[in-house]
N, C-alpha and C positions, 0 to 999 in steps of 0.2 A: 498472641501474645507474643511480641519479642524479646529474643533472649537478652539481658542486659550486657550479659558477656561476649556478644555474638553480633554487638549493634555498635556502629563508628566508623572512622574515619582512618583511613591507611594509608600508606605510601609503597610504592616499588622505589628504592636505591640503588643505586648504580655508583659504587666505590670508585671505578674506572674513568666515569664521564662527570660524577659530580652532580648527576639529573636525576630531578623525581619525577613519578609519576604520583600524581594524588588521588584518591575515590572514596567514597561512601559506601555504606551496604547497611541494610537490617541484618543482611546474613553475611557476615565477612568470609566465611568459611568458606561458603560456596561460590563467592564470589572470588575469592583467590584461587579455587579450584578451576573455576572456566575460563579465568586469566592466564593459568599455566596451559590448560587445553585448548585454548585459541591459539595462544603465541607458539606453542610445539607445534601444532597444525599449520602455520603460517596463517592464519584465519581470522586474528584480530581487526577490531575494526578501527583502531590506532595507528596509522601507519609508523607514527613516529616511534612509538614504543614498541611496533613490530620489528621497525628496521634497526632499532638499537639490539633488540634481542637477536638477530640474525647474524650482526656483527661482531658482537661481545659474548655472545652465548648466557644460557641461564645462570652459569658459574656467578656473572658479574651482576646478577639482581638480588637483592636483600629485599625480603616483605617485614614491615611492621606495621604494629598497630599506634597510631599517630594519640587517638582519643576515643574512650568509650563512652554512649551518649545514648538518650532515649531516641527512638526513630523521628520524632516533631523536629528533633534540634538536629540534623543530619547536614542539611543544604545549608545553615548558617556555620556550622562548625567545619565541613566543608571549604566554602568560602575560605576562611579564616587560615586554613592549610594550604588554600591555593595563592594565598595573597603573600605567606608567608613563606614559600619557599620558591616566589616567583615561578609556578610548574610550568603557566602558559611560555614565557618569554624564553626561560633557560632552563624550561623542561622539557616532560614529554606529554603535558597535556597539553589539548588543541582548545577546549572549549574555557572560555572565560569567567564564564557565571555558571555556577553550580545550581542553581534554580531553570536557568535557561541556555542548554549548550548550543544552541546555534543562535542567539541572541548575537547580533554586530559582526557574524560570520557571512563573508563574502565567498559567492562560489566563484569557480573560474568559467569563461566563457565554454570551455570545454564541457565542462562539468554540465551546465546550465543547458546545452545544445542537446547533452547526451540524456538527462531528465526530462527534456521537451521531446523530444522522441519517444522516450517512453511512453509516455502520457496519452501520445495523441495515437488516432485510430478508433477503431471499434473493439472494445475488451470485452464487452459484457452483451454484445447479440443487438444491442441497440438499434432498433429500426429493421433488423431482418425478418424478413416473412419466412415463417416454416409452411413447408407444403403439407396439402391437406393428409396425405400418406404419412409424415410426421408427426404430426398433431395427433392423427388415430393413436399412432404407435404410444408416443408422450402419453396420452392418455389411457390406453390398456394397461402401462404399467405402471400408474400411478394406482390404477384400482385393485383393492385388496378383494375382492371376491371377483372369481371370473363370469364373463359376461353372458348372463343366457339369451339364447336363441327364442326370435319369436315363437317357434312352435314348441320350444321347451316350457315357454310362459303360458300358451294356448293350453297345454297339458294339464299344466297345475291349477290353471282356471276350472276347467271342466271337472276333474277330480274334487274339486273344493265344493261346487255346486251340485256335483252328484251325492256325495255321505252327507250324510243325513245326524248330525249331532245331538240332538233334541233329547235322544235316548240315554245320552251321556250325564245327564243333568238329573235326572230323576233320585228320589233317595231311595229308592230299590237297587240301583245300578251302583251308586254311592256306597252303602251298606255292604253288598256283595262285592263289591271291589275291595273293601276293607278286608270282609273275611278271607277271601282269596289271599291278600297281602297277608294278614296273618297264618293262613296254613302254610303258603311257600318261603315266608319268612317268620317262620315264631321269635315273639319277641326273648331276648336275652338281660341277664343285669340281675341287678338286688332289686329292679323294681317290677320285672316280670311276672311276680305271683300277685300281685299287686295293680294290673292295670286296670281291673275294672271298676276296682277302688277309688282309685286315682280316678278314672271317668265320670265316675260317679258323681264325686265328690266336685270336681271342677265345671262340672254341668249345673252345680246347685250354687255358681258363683262363690265359691267360699275363698276367702284367703288361701296363700300359699302356705301362710304360716298354721292355719286351723290345720290344711290339711295335712300336714305333716305331721304335727300334735295327734293328731287323731290316728293316723298310721301308727304312732309310736305306741299311745296308751292305747287302744282297743285290738291293734291285729301284729302287734308286737315287731312293728319295722323296726330294725335293725341299719339300714343303709342312711346315707349320709342326706341333708337336707340338698344340696345341691342335683344329687339324682332326681328326686322328687319334683326339683323345677325343672328339669328337662323335661321329665314325663309331663307334665302340666302344659307346658309350652308347645308338645308336639299333640296332646290333644286339642289345644285351643288352636292350633295351627289347620286342624283339619277342616 
């Protein structure tokens, strides 16, 4: 949302010459800063304003707000100011139309020739054929993972065929792995003493609220409802 007190039409006025430069912006303070910066550096896009700034100095220019308005009204408000101050013919503005700055503007032959030369030629490698080595180099650079050699792939394939995964899927292996996990990483937290009870109740397909109330009423559980929920989710994920 634009600031209503920072959106509007402004002008640079030179009492020395009596000429004006009219502009508009939805962020006038920022636009003013950009004008001063570019004019001081000598890189302003408006040659008329830049030449006057260089000739008469910054002290000969005054900045003033002409009107504040919503951003949707900036174009026609700027056009009114351009016409009122005749800022194109007797001022520092170049564009006659606020909505289309280049409308009706005729470039000189030198400028047209310069623009033509800039647009000629192959700018984006169109039609250029890269060598095989160059394509391979770009392909390797675009890959996130290193390229595996054929020997590496063969070794992975042989290892996968030799290894037997059937023993990992038996109930005995799953139970033994669970017990080893409890021994190496004993459960901690407020639910640790009640894990067996929670597992038993969860296997009975009881609802979470029922499990929580049974723990509180029959086992003296003092933990939170969320801690029981985490334990049940962990049990169901096994």
